[in-house]
N, C-alpha and C positions, 0 to 999 in steps of 0.2 A: 504493500499499500503506500503510495506516494505521499509526502506530506509537503507542502508549500505555504507560503504566506500570502494572506490576502493581496498584498501588493504583488506579488509574483503572478499569482491567478489572474489578477487583473490586467497586468502587462501582457500575458500570455494566454489570453482567454480561448483563442481560436485554438491553440495548441491543448489546453486544457480539455476542451470539448472533444477535440480527436481522440485524445488518450480514454476518455470515458467511453466514447463509440467504440473504441478497440476494447473494452472490457475493463479497463483499469478503475481502481477507486481512488480518489485523491482527497486526503484530508487537507482543509484549507485552516490556517491559524491566523490568530491576530495577537499580538503581544504574547505570544508565546501559549496562547489557549487555543483549545480546538473551536473553532467558530462553525464550521460546516463540513459536511462529507458530500462530495460528488461523485455519485456513480452511475452505472449505465441504467438506463430506463428499462424496467422488464417489458418484455414482448407482450403484446395484446392482440388478440384475435375478435375481440367483441363477444366472446363467451360469457364474460361476466354480465355484461348489459343484456345480453338474450337471455339469460338465466333469469335476471332480476323481471324482465317484462313478462315472461313466462309465468311467473308467480302471481302476476296481475291480470292474467287473460280474463276477460269477462267485466272487470273493474274500469277498464280504460273506454273513453267516449269514443263515438263512431269517427269523428275527426283525427283521431290520433295517428292513423296510418297515413292519412294525407299531411299531416304537418311532419311526421319524419321524412316521407319522400320529399317533400318541399324543402327542408333543410338539407337533405343529402345533396339535391341539385345545387343549392346555394354553395354549398362546399365542395363540391365535386369530389366527394369520398369514394374509395372503392367500397365493395359490399363489406360491411362492418360485421355481418351476421355469419359469414362463412367461417368455418373452423380453420 
């Protein structure tokens, strides 16, 4: 696990993000104290959202599917429901 100061992280932010993208976790310190931990974001397939929605089938109003589709078109997302 890499440790760097907040100043170093700020000056090299693109590099810090590249390292996190490659799977590295970086501890950021200020004044010798741990301030933050930057780590790779977990992968997501939409399964959590899909499962949550399935628990509420029947309780959502009729326009919900239309709202979701309109939002997807605005954001130009790939299919978030696929596994």
